[in-house]
MINUKOL-945821 format. One record per residue (C-alpha): residue number from 0; chain; z, x, y. Coordinates in Angstrom, 1 decimal. Each point is the difference from the previous one (the first is absolute). Example, Ala and Ser with C-alpha at 12.3 -4.5 7.8 and 13.67 -1.06 7.14 Angstrom:
2
<node><i>0</i><ch>A</ch><c3>7.8</c3><c1>12.3</c1><c2>-4.5</c2></node>
<node><i>1</i><ch>A</ch><c3>-0.7</c3><c1>1.4</c1><c2>3.4</c2></node>
% end
This chain:
151
<node><i>0</i><ch>A</ch><c3>-51.7</c3><c1>-27.7</c1><c2>-33.5</c2></node>
<node><i>1</i><ch>A</ch><c3>3.3</c3><c1>-2.2</c1><c2>0.9</c2></node>
<node><i>2</i><ch>A</ch><c3>-0.6</c3><c1>-3.8</c1><c2>0.4</c2></node>
<node><i>3</i><ch>A</ch><c3>0.3</c3><c1>0.0</c1><c2>3.8</c2></node>
<node><i>4</i><ch>A</ch><c3>-1.3</c3><c1>-2.6</c1><c2>2.4</c2></node>
<node><i>5</i><ch>A</ch><c3>-2.3</c3><c1>2.9</c1><c2>1.8</c2></node>
<node><i>6</i><ch>A</ch><c3>-1.3</c3><c1>1.3</c1><c2>-3.6</c2></node>
<node><i>7</i><ch>A</ch><c3>-3.6</c3><c1>-1.1</c1><c2>1.3</c2></node>
<node><i>8</i><ch>A</ch><c3>0.8</c3><c1>2.1</c1><c2>3.5</c2></node>
<node><i>9</i><ch>A</ch><c3>1.2</c3><c1>-1.6</c1><c2>3.1</c2></node>
<node><i>10</i><ch>A</ch><c3>-1.7</c3><c1>0.0</c1><c2>3.7</c2></node>
<node><i>11</i><ch>A</ch><c3>0.9</c3><c1>1.7</c1><c2>3.0</c2></node>
<node><i>12</i><ch>A</ch><c3>-1.6</c3><c1>1.2</c1><c2>3.2</c2></node>
<node><i>13</i><ch>A</ch><c3>2.3</c3><c1>0.8</c1><c2>3.0</c2></node>
<node><i>14</i><ch>A</ch><c3>-1.2</c3><c1>-2.0</c1><c2>3.0</c2></node>
<node><i>15</i><ch>A</ch><c3>2.0</c3><c1>2.3</c1><c2>2.4</c2></node>
<node><i>16</i><ch>A</ch><c3>2.4</c3><c1>-3.4</c1><c2>1.2</c2></node>
<node><i>17</i><ch>A</ch><c3>3.2</c3><c1>2.4</c1><c2>-0.2</c2></node>
<node><i>18</i><ch>A</ch><c3>1.7</c3><c1>-3.0</c1><c2>-1.3</c2></node>
<node><i>19</i><ch>A</ch><c3>1.9</c3><c1>2.6</c1><c2>-2.7</c2></node>
<node><i>20</i><ch>A</ch><c3>1.2</c3><c1>2.3</c1><c2>2.9</c2></node>
<node><i>21</i><ch>A</ch><c3>0.7</c3><c1>-2.0</c1><c2>2.5</c2></node>
<node><i>22</i><ch>A</ch><c3>2.4</c3><c1>-3.7</c1><c2>1.4</c2></node>
<node><i>23</i><ch>A</ch><c3>2.1</c3><c1>-0.1</c1><c2>-3.4</c2></node>
<node><i>24</i><ch>A</ch><c3>3.1</c3><c1>2.0</c1><c2>-1.1</c2></node>
<node><i>25</i><ch>A</ch><c3>-0.8</c3><c1>2.3</c1><c2>-2.7</c2></node>
<node><i>26</i><ch>A</ch><c3>0.7</c3><c1>3.1</c1><c2>-1.7</c2></node>
<node><i>27</i><ch>A</ch><c3>-2.5</c3><c1>3.0</c1><c2>-0.7</c2></node>
<node><i>28</i><ch>A</ch><c3>1.8</c3><c1>1.9</c1><c2>-2.1</c2></node>
<node><i>29</i><ch>A</ch><c3>-1.0</c3><c1>3.8</c1><c2>0.0</c2></node>
<node><i>30</i><ch>A</ch><c3>-0.2</c3><c1>2.1</c1><c2>-3.2</c2></node>
<node><i>31</i><ch>A</ch><c3>0.2</c3><c1>4.1</c1><c2>0.4</c2></node>
<node><i>32</i><ch>A</ch><c3>-3.7</c3><c1>0.2</c1><c2>0.0</c2></node>
<node><i>33</i><ch>A</ch><c3>0.0</c3><c1>-2.4</c1><c2>2.7</c2></node>
<node><i>34</i><ch>A</ch><c3>2.6</c3><c1>1.9</c1><c2>2.1</c2></node>
<node><i>35</i><ch>A</ch><c3>-1.6</c3><c1>3.1</c1><c2>-0.6</c2></node>
<node><i>36</i><ch>A</ch><c3>-3.5</c3><c1>-1.1</c1><c2>1.2</c2></node>
<node><i>37</i><ch>A</ch><c3>1.5</c3><c1>-1.8</c1><c2>2.9</c2></node>
<node><i>38</i><ch>A</ch><c3>2.1</c3><c1>3.5</c1><c2>0.7</c2></node>
<node><i>39</i><ch>A</ch><c3>-3.5</c3><c1>1.8</c1><c2>0.0</c2></node>
<node><i>40</i><ch>A</ch><c3>-1.3</c3><c1>-2.8</c1><c2>2.2</c2></node>
<node><i>41</i><ch>A</ch><c3>2.4</c3><c1>0.0</c1><c2>2.8</c2></node>
<node><i>42</i><ch>A</ch><c3>0.5</c3><c1>3.7</c1><c2>0.2</c2></node>
<node><i>43</i><ch>A</ch><c3>3.4</c3><c1>-0.1</c1><c2>-0.2</c2></node>
<node><i>44</i><ch>A</ch><c3>2.9</c3><c1>0.4</c1><c2>-2.2</c2></node>
<node><i>45</i><ch>A</ch><c3>1.1</c3><c1>-2.3</c1><c2>-3.0</c2></node>
<node><i>46</i><ch>A</ch><c3>3.3</c3><c1>-0.3</c1><c2>1.9</c2></node>
<node><i>47</i><ch>A</ch><c3>-2.0</c3><c1>-0.7</c1><c2>3.6</c2></node>
<node><i>48</i><ch>A</ch><c3>-2.0</c3><c1>-2.6</c1><c2>-1.9</c2></node>
<node><i>49</i><ch>A</ch><c3>2.4</c3><c1>-2.0</c1><c2>-1.7</c2></node>
<node><i>50</i><ch>A</ch><c3>2.1</c3><c1>-0.4</c1><c2>3.3</c2></node>
<node><i>51</i><ch>A</ch><c3>-2.9</c3><c1>-1.1</c1><c2>1.8</c2></node>
<node><i>52</i><ch>A</ch><c3>-1.9</c3><c1>-2.5</c1><c2>-2.1</c2></node>
<node><i>53</i><ch>A</ch><c3>2.7</c3><c1>-0.4</c1><c2>-2.9</c2></node>
<node><i>54</i><ch>A</ch><c3>2.8</c3><c1>-1.9</c1><c2>-1.0</c2></node>
<node><i>55</i><ch>A</ch><c3>2.2</c3><c1>-0.6</c1><c2>-3.3</c2></node>
<node><i>56</i><ch>A</ch><c3>0.1</c3><c1>-3.2</c1><c2>-1.4</c2></node>
<node><i>57</i><ch>A</ch><c3>3.1</c3><c1>-0.7</c1><c2>-2.1</c2></node>
<node><i>58</i><ch>A</ch><c3>-0.8</c3><c1>-2.1</c1><c2>-3.6</c2></node>
<node><i>59</i><ch>A</ch><c3>1.7</c3><c1>-1.2</c1><c2>-2.7</c2></node>
<node><i>60</i><ch>A</ch><c3>-0.2</c3><c1>2.2</c1><c2>-2.4</c2></node>
<node><i>61</i><ch>A</ch><c3>2.4</c3><c1>2.7</c1><c2>2.0</c2></node>
<node><i>62</i><ch>A</ch><c3>-2.8</c3><c1>1.5</c1><c2>1.4</c2></node>
<node><i>63</i><ch>A</ch><c3>-1.7</c3><c1>0.6</c1><c2>3.6</c2></node>
<node><i>64</i><ch>A</ch><c3>-3.7</c3><c1>0.1</c1><c2>0.3</c2></node>
<node><i>65</i><ch>A</ch><c3>-2.3</c3><c1>2.0</c1><c2>2.5</c2></node>
<node><i>66</i><ch>A</ch><c3>-1.9</c3><c1>-2.8</c1><c2>2.4</c2></node>
<node><i>67</i><ch>A</ch><c3>-1.9</c3><c1>0.4</c1><c2>2.7</c2></node>
<node><i>68</i><ch>A</ch><c3>1.2</c3><c1>-1.4</c1><c2>3.4</c2></node>
<node><i>69</i><ch>A</ch><c3>-1.4</c3><c1>-3.6</c1><c2>1.3</c2></node>
<node><i>70</i><ch>A</ch><c3>-0.1</c3><c1>-0.8</c1><c2>3.7</c2></node>
<node><i>71</i><ch>A</ch><c3>2.3</c3><c1>-2.9</c1><c2>1.5</c2></node>
<node><i>72</i><ch>A</ch><c3>-3.4</c3><c1>-2.1</c1><c2>-0.3</c2></node>
<node><i>73</i><ch>A</ch><c3>0.1</c3><c1>0.8</c1><c2>-4.1</c2></node>
<node><i>74</i><ch>A</ch><c3>-3.3</c3><c1>2.3</c1><c2>0.3</c2></node>
<node><i>75</i><ch>A</ch><c3>0.4</c3><c1>3.4</c1><c2>-1.9</c2></node>
<node><i>76</i><ch>A</ch><c3>0.9</c3><c1>2.6</c1><c2>2.0</c2></node>
<node><i>77</i><ch>A</ch><c3>-3.5</c3><c1>2.0</c1><c2>-0.2</c2></node>
<node><i>78</i><ch>A</ch><c3>-2.2</c3><c1>-3.3</c1><c2>0.8</c2></node>
<node><i>79</i><ch>A</ch><c3>-1.3</c3><c1>0.2</c1><c2>3.6</c2></node>
<node><i>80</i><ch>A</ch><c3>-3.4</c3><c1>-1.7</c1><c2>-0.2</c2></node>
<node><i>81</i><ch>A</ch><c3>-0.5</c3><c1>0.9</c1><c2>-3.5</c2></node>
<node><i>82</i><ch>A</ch><c3>1.9</c3><c1>2.9</c1><c2>-2.1</c2></node>
<node><i>83</i><ch>A</ch><c3>0.5</c3><c1>2.9</c1><c2>2.0</c2></node>
<node><i>84</i><ch>A</ch><c3>0.9</c3><c1>1.9</c1><c2>-3.4</c2></node>
<node><i>85</i><ch>A</ch><c3>-2.9</c3><c1>-1.8</c1><c2>-1.8</c2></node>
<node><i>86</i><ch>A</ch><c3>-1.4</c3><c1>3.3</c1><c2>-1.6</c2></node>
<node><i>87</i><ch>A</ch><c3>3.5</c3><c1>0.8</c1><c2>-1.2</c2></node>
<node><i>88</i><ch>A</ch><c3>1.3</c3><c1>-3.4</c1><c2>-0.8</c2></node>
<node><i>89</i><ch>A</ch><c3>2.5</c3><c1>-0.4</c1><c2>-3.0</c2></node>
<node><i>90</i><ch>A</ch><c3>-0.9</c3><c1>-1.5</c1><c2>-3.5</c2></node>
<node><i>91</i><ch>A</ch><c3>1.5</c3><c1>-3.0</c1><c2>1.0</c2></node>
<node><i>92</i><ch>A</ch><c3>-2.4</c3><c1>-0.7</c1><c2>2.4</c2></node>
<node><i>93</i><ch>A</ch><c3>-3.2</c3><c1>1.5</c1><c2>-1.3</c2></node>
<node><i>94</i><ch>A</ch><c3>0.2</c3><c1>-2.1</c1><c2>-3.6</c2></node>
<node><i>95</i><ch>A</ch><c3>0.7</c3><c1>-3.1</c1><c2>1.7</c2></node>
<node><i>96</i><ch>A</ch><c3>-0.1</c3><c1>-2.7</c1><c2>-1.4</c2></node>
<node><i>97</i><ch>A</ch><c3>-0.2</c3><c1>1.8</c1><c2>-3.4</c2></node>
<node><i>98</i><ch>A</ch><c3>4.0</c3><c1>0.0</c1><c2>0.3</c2></node>
<node><i>99</i><ch>A</ch><c3>2.4</c3><c1>-1.2</c1><c2>-3.2</c2></node>
<node><i>100</i><ch>A</ch><c3>1.4</c3><c1>-3.0</c1><c2>1.7</c2></node>
<node><i>101</i><ch>A</ch><c3>-3.7</c3><c1>-1.0</c1><c2>0.8</c2></node>
<node><i>102</i><ch>A</ch><c3>-1.0</c3><c1>0.0</c1><c2>-3.5</c2></node>
<node><i>103</i><ch>A</ch><c3>3.1</c3><c1>-1.8</c1><c2>-1.7</c2></node>
<node><i>104</i><ch>A</ch><c3>-2.4</c3><c1>-3.2</c1><c2>-0.8</c2></node>
<node><i>105</i><ch>A</ch><c3>-3.2</c3><c1>-1.7</c1><c2>1.5</c2></node>
<node><i>106</i><ch>A</ch><c3>1.9</c3><c1>-2.5</c1><c2>2.1</c2></node>
<node><i>107</i><ch>A</ch><c3>2.0</c3><c1>2.6</c1><c2>2.1</c2></node>
<node><i>108</i><ch>A</ch><c3>-3.0</c3><c1>2.0</c1><c2>0.5</c2></node>
<node><i>109</i><ch>A</ch><c3>-2.1</c3><c1>-3.3</c1><c2>1.0</c2></node>
<node><i>110</i><ch>A</ch><c3>3.0</c3><c1>-0.2</c1><c2>2.1</c2></node>
<node><i>111</i><ch>A</ch><c3>0.0</c3><c1>2.9</c1><c2>1.9</c2></node>
<node><i>112</i><ch>A</ch><c3>-3.3</c3><c1>-0.8</c1><c2>0.4</c2></node>
<node><i>113</i><ch>A</ch><c3>0.4</c3><c1>-2.6</c1><c2>2.6</c2></node>
<node><i>114</i><ch>A</ch><c3>1.4</c3><c1>2.7</c1><c2>2.7</c2></node>
<node><i>115</i><ch>A</ch><c3>-2.7</c3><c1>2.6</c1><c2>-0.8</c2></node>
<node><i>116</i><ch>A</ch><c3>-3.6</c3><c1>-0.7</c1><c2>0.4</c2></node>
<node><i>117</i><ch>A</ch><c3>-1.5</c3><c1>3.1</c1><c2>-1.8</c2></node>
<node><i>118</i><ch>A</ch><c3>1.7</c3><c1>-1.2</c1><c2>-3.3</c2></node>
<node><i>119</i><ch>A</ch><c3>-2.2</c3><c1>-1.5</c1><c2>-2.6</c2></node>
<node><i>120</i><ch>A</ch><c3>-2.9</c3><c1>0.8</c1><c2>1.8</c2></node>
<node><i>121</i><ch>A</ch><c3>-2.3</c3><c1>3.0</c1><c2>0.3</c2></node>
<node><i>122</i><ch>A</ch><c3>-0.2</c3><c1>3.2</c1><c2>-2.3</c2></node>
<node><i>123</i><ch>A</ch><c3>1.1</c3><c1>-1.0</c1><c2>-3.7</c2></node>
<node><i>124</i><ch>A</ch><c3>2.5</c3><c1>2.4</c1><c2>-1.1</c2></node>
<node><i>125</i><ch>A</ch><c3>0.4</c3><c1>0.6</c1><c2>-3.7</c2></node>
<node><i>126</i><ch>A</ch><c3>2.9</c3><c1>-0.3</c1><c2>-2.4</c2></node>
<node><i>127</i><ch>A</ch><c3>0.1</c3><c1>3.9</c1><c2>-0.1</c2></node>
<node><i>128</i><ch>A</ch><c3>-0.2</c3><c1>0.6</c1><c2>3.5</c2></node>
<node><i>129</i><ch>A</ch><c3>3.0</c3><c1>-2.5</c1><c2>0.6</c2></node>
<node><i>130</i><ch>A</ch><c3>1.9</c3><c1>1.7</c1><c2>-2.9</c2></node>
<node><i>131</i><ch>A</ch><c3>-1.0</c3><c1>3.2</c1><c2>1.7</c2></node>
<node><i>132</i><ch>A</ch><c3>1.9</c3><c1>-1.1</c1><c2>3.0</c2></node>
<node><i>133</i><ch>A</ch><c3>3.2</c3><c1>-1.3</c1><c2>-1.7</c2></node>
<node><i>134</i><ch>A</ch><c3>-0.1</c3><c1>3.2</c1><c2>-2.0</c2></node>
<node><i>135</i><ch>A</ch><c3>0.1</c3><c1>2.1</c1><c2>2.8</c2></node>
<node><i>136</i><ch>A</ch><c3>2.8</c3><c1>-2.2</c1><c2>1.7</c2></node>
<node><i>137</i><ch>A</ch><c3>2.1</c3><c1>0.9</c1><c2>-3.2</c2></node>
<node><i>138</i><ch>A</ch><c3>-0.8</c3><c1>3.7</c1><c2>0.2</c2></node>
<node><i>139</i><ch>A</ch><c3>0.8</c3><c1>0.0</c1><c2>3.6</c2></node>
<node><i>140</i><ch>A</ch><c3>3.6</c3><c1>-1.4</c1><c2>0.1</c2></node>
<node><i>141</i><ch>A</ch><c3>1.8</c3><c1>-1.0</c1><c2>3.6</c2></node>
<node><i>142</i><ch>A</ch><c3>2.4</c3><c1>2.6</c1><c2>1.7</c2></node>
<node><i>143</i><ch>A</ch><c3>3.3</c3><c1>-1.4</c1><c2>-0.4</c2></node>
<node><i>144</i><ch>A</ch><c3>3.8</c3><c1>1.3</c1><c2>0.4</c2></node>
<node><i>145</i><ch>A</ch><c3>3.4</c3><c1>-1.1</c1><c2>-1.8</c2></node>
<node><i>146</i><ch>A</ch><c3>2.0</c3><c1>-2.6</c1><c2>2.5</c2></node>
<node><i>147</i><ch>A</ch><c3>3.2</c3><c1>2.2</c1><c2>0.9</c2></node>
<node><i>148</i><ch>A</ch><c3>2.9</c3><c1>-2.3</c1><c2>-0.9</c2></node>
<node><i>149</i><ch>A</ch><c3>1.7</c3><c1>-1.2</c1><c2>3.3</c2></node>
<node><i>150</i><ch>A</ch><c3>3.9</c3><c1>1.0</c1><c2>0.1</c2></node>
% end
C-alpha cells in the first residue's frame, strides 16, 4: 500500500444535490465503454449519439477528447431534474469523487469537499475500493483523436 492520505479510506455518500452535474463549466470525458453504454441507452448509432450529445474538446497534447455537451447554463446535457441516463452514466460520474485529480493530496480533497456535501460524510470507502476506481480509469482511456493541422 502506498503512503497516501487515503490509506485508511475516505468517506463519501452522495446527497443528491447534483452540484457535480450542474451550474459550473466542466468536462465529462467518455471512454469507448462509456460511449457504447450510452449508445445502447439511447437506442441510436454511435454517430447519432455523438452528434446529439457530445463535443470534441481540444487539449494541449495535440488531441481532441470526446465529452458530453453542456447546456447554456452549464448543466450536463443529460441532466433534467436528475440524470436521465443514470444507469448508463460514464465512469467519470459513477466514480465521483474518486478521481485522480481529487486524490492528489489531502488539501485538494478537503478543498473539493467544500462544494460537495457528500465528501467526508457517510460510507467509508477502503483504500482498495478507491484504488479500484483509479485502476478502472487507467483501463478505460478516454476517446480521443489527433487534431488535424490547419493549412
